[in-house]
BANUPA-846197 format. One record per residue (C-alpha): residue number from 1; residue in one letter; y, x, z. Coordinates in nm, 2 decimals, decimal comma, always signed. Each point is the difference from the previous one (the first is absolute). Layout:
+--------+-------+--------+--------+--------+
: kollum : filum :     c2 :     c1 :     c3 :
+--------+-------+--------+--------+--------+
:    NUM :     a :      Y :      X :      Z :
...
+--------+-------+--------+--------+--------+
//
This chain:
+--------+-------+--------+--------+--------+
: kollum : filum :     c2 :     c1 :     c3 :
+--------+-------+--------+--------+--------+
:      1 :     m :  +9,95 :  +6,19 : +11,74 :
:      2 :     a :  -0,28 :  +0,09 :  +0,25 :
:      3 :     s :  -0,24 :  +0,10 :  -0,28 :
:      4 :     l :  +0,27 :  +0,21 :  -0,16 :
:      5 :     m :  +0,06 :  +0,18 :  +0,33 :
:      6 :     e :  -0,37 :  +0,06 :  +0,04 :
:      7 :     e :  -0,01 :  +0,14 :  -0,35 :
:      8 :     l :  +0,30 :  +0,23 :  +0,07 :
:      9 :     i :  -0,16 :  +0,12 :  +0,32 :
:     10 :     a :  -0,33 :  +0,07 :  -0,18 :
:     11 :     t :  +0,18 :  +0,19 :  -0,28 :
:     12 :     l :  +0,20 :  +0,20 :  +0,25 :
:     13 :     e :  -0,32 :  +0,09 :  +0,19 :
:     14 :     n :  -0,16 :  +0,12 :  -0,32 :
:     15 :     e :  +0,31 :  +0,20 :  -0,09 :
:     16 :     m :  +0,00 :  +0,15 :  +0,35 :
:     17 :     a :  -0,36 :  +0,10 :  -0,04 :
:     18 :     a :  +0,08 :  +0,17 :  -0,34 :
:     19 :     y :  +0,28 :  +0,20 :  +0,16 :
:     20 :     q :  -0,23 :  +0,09 :  +0,29 :
:     21 :     e :  -0,23 :  +0,15 :  -0,26 :
:     22 :     m :  +0,29 :  +0,21 :  -0,13 :
:     23 :     l :  +0,07 :  +0,16 :  +0,34 :
:     24 :     p :  -0,31 :  +0,23 :  +0,03 :
:     25 :     v :  +0,04 :  +0,08 :  -0,37 :
:     26 :     a :  +0,36 :  +0,11 :  +0,05 :
:     27 :     e :  -0,10 :  +0,21 :  +0,29 :
:     28 :     e :  -0,29 :  +0,16 :  -0,20 :
:     29 :     k :  +0,25 :  +0,06 :  -0,28 :
:     30 :     t :  +0,20 :  +0,22 :  +0,24 :
:     31 :     y :  -0,30 :  +0,22 :  +0,07 :
:     32 :     a :  -0,08 :  +0,02 :  -0,37 :
:     33 :     i :  +0,36 :  +0,11 :  -0,07 :
:     34 :     i :  +0,00 :  +0,26 :  +0,28 :
:     35 :     s :  -0,34 :  +0,14 :  -0,11 :
:     36 :     n :  +0,11 :  +0,00 :  -0,36 :
:     37 :     d :  -0,32 :  -0,20 :  -0,10 :
:     38 :     l :  +0,11 :  -0,13 :  -0,33 :
:     39 :     q :  -0,33 :  -0,17 :  -0,07 :
:     40 :     k :  +0,01 :  -0,19 :  +0,33 :
:     41 :     l :  +0,37 :  -0,09 :  -0,07 :
:     42 :     q :  -0,10 :  -0,15 :  -0,33 :
:     43 :     q :  -0,27 :  -0,21 :  +0,16 :
:     44 :     i :  +0,24 :  -0,12 :  +0,26 :
:     45 :     t :  +0,26 :  -0,08 :  -0,26 :
:     46 :     d :  -0,26 :  -0,21 :  -0,19 :
:     47 :     l :  -0,09 :  -0,18 :  +0,32 :
:     48 :     e :  +0,37 :  -0,07 :  +0,08 :
:     49 :     q :  +0,05 :  -0,14 :  -0,35 :
:     50 :     e :  -0,29 :  -0,24 :  +0,04 :
:     51 :     t :  +0,13 :  -0,12 :  +0,34 :
:     52 :     i :  +0,35 :  -0,03 :  -0,14 :
:     53 :     g :  -0,15 :  -0,23 :  -0,26 :
:     54 :     k :  -0,15 :  -0,22 :  +0,27 :
:     55 :     i :  +0,33 :  -0,01 :  +0,19 :
:     56 :     s :  +0,19 :  -0,09 :  -0,32 :
:     57 :     m :  -0,22 :  -0,30 :  -0,06 :
:     58 :     l :  +0,04 :  -0,11 :  +0,37 :
:     59 :     e :  +0,38 :  +0,04 :  -0,03 :
:     60 :     q :  +0,00 :  -0,23 :  -0,30 :
:     61 :     k :  -0,21 :  -0,25 :  +0,18 :
:     62 :     r :  +0,23 :  +0,02 :  +0,30 :
:     63 :     a :  +0,30 :  -0,05 :  -0,22 :
:     64 :     g :  -0,16 :  -0,31 :  -0,15 :
:     65 :     v :  -0,08 :  -0,15 :  +0,34 :
:     66 :     i :  +0,36 :  +0,08 :  +0,12 :
:     67 :     s :  +0,13 :  -0,18 :  -0,32 :
:     68 :     n :  -0,21 :  -0,31 :  +0,09 :
:     69 :     i :  +0,12 :  +0,00 :  +0,36 :
:     70 :     a :  +0,36 :  +0,03 :  -0,14 :
:     71 :     v :  -0,06 :  -0,31 :  -0,21 :
:     72 :     v :  -0,12 :  -0,19 :  +0,30 :
:     73 :     l :  +0,30 :  +0,11 :  +0,21 :
:     74 :     s :  +0,25 :  -0,04 :  -0,29 :
:     75 :     k :  +0,11 :  +0,36 :  +0,02 :
:     76 :     k :  +0,01 :  +0,29 :  -0,23 :
:     77 :     p :  -0,30 :  +0,24 :  +0,03 :
:     78 :     s :  +0,24 :  +0,29 :  +0,03 :
:     79 :     e :  +0,15 :  -0,16 :  +0,31 :
:     80 :     l :  -0,34 :  -0,02 :  +0,19 :
:     81 :     t :  -0,09 :  +0,29 :  +0,22 :
:     82 :     l :  -0,29 :  +0,03 :  +0,24 :
:     83 :     p :  +0,24 :  -0,02 :  +0,31 :
:     84 :     m :  +0,14 :  -0,32 :  -0,14 :
:     85 :     l :  -0,34 :  -0,15 :  -0,06 :
:     86 :     i :  -0,10 :  +0,10 :  +0,35 :
:     87 :     e :  +0,30 :  -0,19 :  +0,14 :
:     88 :     l :  -0,09 :  -0,30 :  -0,22 :
:     89 :     l :  -0,35 :  -0,02 :  +0,15 :
:     90 :     e :  +0,13 :  -0,11 :  +0,35 :
:     91 :     r :  -0,23 :  -0,31 :  -0,01 :
:     92 :     q :  -0,30 :  +0,21 :  -0,10 :
:     93 :     p :  -0,03 :  +0,26 :  +0,28 :
:     94 :     k :  -0,34 :  +0,13 :  -0,12 :
:     95 :     e :  +0,13 :  +0,08 :  -0,35 :
:     96 :     q :  +0,33 :  +0,12 :  +0,13 :
:     97 :     k :  -0,18 :  +0,25 :  +0,23 :
:     98 :     q :  -0,23 :  +0,12 :  -0,28 :
:     99 :     l :  +0,29 :  +0,05 :  -0,24 :
:    100 :     a :  +0,21 :  +0,18 :  +0,26 :
:    101 :     e :  -0,29 :  +0,24 :  +0,09 :
:    102 :     l :  -0,07 :  +0,06 :  -0,37 :
:    103 :     h :  +0,37 :  +0,07 :  -0,06 :
:    104 :     k :  +0,02 :  +0,25 :  +0,29 :
:    105 :     n :  -0,33 :  +0,17 :  -0,09 :
:    106 :     m :  +0,10 :  +0,03 :  -0,36 :
:    107 :     q :  +0,33 :  +0,15 :  +0,08 :
:    108 :     e :  -0,16 :  +0,26 :  +0,23 :
:    109 :     l :  -0,27 :  +0,09 :  -0,26 :
:    110 :     l :  +0,25 :  +0,03 :  -0,29 :
:    111 :     k :  +0,23 :  +0,22 :  +0,22 :
:    112 :     r :  -0,30 :  +0,23 :  +0,07 :
:    113 :     l :  -0,09 :  +0,01 :  -0,37 :
:    114 :     v :  +0,36 :  +0,08 :  -0,10 :
:    115 :     e :  +0,00 :  +0,28 :  +0,25 :
:    116 :     i :  -0,32 :  +0,15 :  -0,13 :
:    117 :     n :  +0,10 :  -0,04 :  -0,36 :
:    118 :     g :  +0,34 :  +0,16 :  +0,07 :
:    119 :     h :  -0,19 :  +0,30 :  +0,17 :
:    120 :     n :  -0,23 :  +0,02 :  -0,31 :
:    121 :     k :  +0,30 :  +0,00 :  -0,23 :
:    122 :     n :  +0,16 :  +0,28 :  +0,19 :
:    123 :     l :  -0,32 :  +0,20 :  -0,01 :
:    124 :     i :  -0,03 :  -0,05 :  -0,38 :
:    125 :     e :  +0,37 :  +0,10 :  -0,05 :
:    126 :     q :  -0,06 :  +0,32 :  +0,21 :
:    127 :     s :  -0,30 :  +0,08 :  -0,21 :
:    128 :     l :  +0,20 :  -0,06 :  -0,32 :
:    129 :     e :  +0,28 :  +0,23 :  +0,13 :
:    130 :     m :  -0,26 :  +0,27 :  +0,08 :
:    131 :     i :  -0,15 :  -0,03 :  -0,35 :
:    132 :     s :  +0,35 :  +0,02 :  -0,15 :
:    133 :     y :  +0,08 :  +0,30 :  +0,21 :
:    134 :     n :  -0,32 :  +0,18 :  -0,10 :
:    135 :     m :  +0,06 :  -0,08 :  -0,37 :
:    136 :     n :  +0,35 :  +0,14 :  +0,02 :
:    137 :     l :  -0,14 :  +0,31 :  +0,18 :
:    138 :     i :  -0,26 :  +0,05 :  -0,27 :
:    139 :     q :  +0,25 :  -0,04 :  -0,28 :
:    140 :     s :  +0,25 :  +0,24 :  +0,16 :
:    141 :     a :  -0,28 :  +0,26 :  +0,05 :
:    142 :     r :  -0,07 :  -0,02 :  -0,38 :
:    143 :     i :  +0,36 :  +0,07 :  -0,08 :
:    144 :     v :  +0,04 :  +0,31 :  +0,22 :
:    145 :     p :  -0,01 :  +0,33 :  -0,21 :
:    146 :     g :  -0,32 :  +0,19 :  +0,03 :
:    147 :     n :  -0,21 :  -0,32 :  +0,02 :
:    148 :     n :  +0,00 :  -0,08 :  -0,37 :
:    149 :     y :  -0,37 :  -0,08 :  -0,02 :
:    150 :     t :  -0,09 :  -0,18 :  -0,32 :
:    151 :     k :  -0,31 :  -0,02 :  -0,21 :
:    152 :     n :  +0,09 :  +0,34 :  -0,15 :
:    153 :     a :  +0,07 :  +0,16 :  +0,34 :
:    154 :     g :  -0,24 :  +0,29 :  -0,09 :
:    155 :     q :  +0,22 :  +0,10 :  -0,29 :
:    156 :     w :  +0,31 :  +0,21 :  +0,04 :
:    157 :     d :  +0,30 :  -0,14 :  -0,16 :
:    158 :     m :  +0,29 :  +0,21 :  +0,12 :
:    159 :     t :  +0,32 :  +0,09 :  -0,17 :
:    160 :     a :  +0,14 :  +0,35 :  +0,01 :
:    161 :     s :  +0,23 :  -0,07 :  +0,30 :
:    162 :     q :  -0,31 :  -0,11 :  +0,20 :
:    163 :     t :  -0,23 :  +0,30 :  -0,08 :
:    164 :     g :  +0,13 :  +0,24 :  +0,25 :
:    165 :     m :  +0,25 :  +0,28 :  +0,04 :
:    166 :     f :  -0,01 :  +0,15 :  -0,35 :
:    167 :     d :  -0,12 :  -0,08 :  -0,35 :
:    168 :     a :  -0,28 :  +0,24 :  -0,11 :
:    169 :     k :  +0,10 :  -0,03 :  -0,37 :
:    170 :     q :  +0,32 :  +0,19 :  +0,04 :
+--------+-------+--------+--------+--------+
//
């Protein structure tokens, strides 16, 4: 069981490091959105995807370790939580302390990431609303009479009722 706990702690530390890599990236993404730097935003998105891949692999590894711990404890893996495992480590104060600190730090880090990502989401939604507003404004300007500019805008195509006050042929 001790080696499983060590493996769990190591996996969680690696996962924490990966999430810590995401924090400055998420903050940089905010500035890219604000400055409308699409090229930088694409680079950041690519980097995020790469980091998410690492995190996914670590999540799978963590789930495997939790499953092994569950077998040893004769419990279902879905029943095991970090607070529960922390309580179970009463006889191993070093591992208990490490796991408790990791749990606390991970919660704080994930909370910060959720805040930043929520802010970025709001910024993107505002940008999309502004784009939609501008598109509607442009479309309505095209419909207004007198603004019928087409590829044949230089040619006059007016009916008799649009030519003026009287018809010269009469």
